[in-house]
N, C-alpha and C positions, 0 to 999 in steps of 0.2 A: 192585183194586174189592172192596169190602165188600158181600155180597149177604145179605138176611135175609128169609125168608118168616114172616111175621107171623100168628098167629090172633088176630084182634080179638075182644072180648067186649062184649056189650051193645047191639051195632049190626047193622045188616042185612049188611054185607059179611062175606063168609066168610074173606077173605084179603086181605093187605095184603103186596105185593111191594117190597123197596126195595133199591136200588143206591147205594152211596155210593162217592166217591173213596177210594183206599188209605188217606188219613190220617182218614177219617171225617167230614170237616168240610163236604163239599158233596154235596148230592144230585144223583146222575146221572139216576136213573129211579125212578118210583113208579108201581105198577098196583094195582088193586083187582080182586078177584072178588065179584060180587055187590053189591049196595047199588044207589044211584041213579046208573045208567050213565052219564047226560050231565054229571051234577055232578062225579061223581068222575074222569071224563076230564079234565074242567077243571081240577080240584085238582092232578091229576098234571101236567098242562101248565104251570100256574102254579108249582109249587115245582121243577121240574126246572132245575138249575144255582143254585139258591138255597143259602146257607150252613143247615146244619141247625139250628144255634142261633137263628137269625132265625126260622125256620118254626115251631119248636118255642114260642119266645115268643108268636108271633102266634097260634097255633091250639090251645095247651094250655088245657083247661078247656071248649072249645067243645062245647055241647050240642045235641041234636036232639029238639025236642018234649019230652016229658016225662022223657026219658031224662037221665040224668046225665052222659052222654057222647056221642060222635058219631064217625063215620068219621074226620073231621079230628082229633079228640081222640085217637082210636087211632091215628092217624098219627103222632102226635108220640110216643107210646109206643114204636112201631115203631122211629122215627128214633133216640130215645134208645138203645134197645137195639143197634140196628146201630151206632151211633158208639162205644158202649162196647166193642166188638169191635176197634176200632182201638187202643186203649190197651194 
């Protein structure tokens, strides 16, 4: 398993914890510290078991209000960083 504790920037969440399969291709689990608790719990459930590539394509560039990023966008950055550790 690949584990990453990611510090997001420009969002309310203080940390994103990511677990991927050993090959870095599938999301095993995601959890957030801070941010919109209910929404981020739902995001975590929805992405578990999904291919990293699919979630990155789906959520990259998502914004939150006037911000140029969002917790979902920051998650894609965390996933990309964690997946790169498998290579």
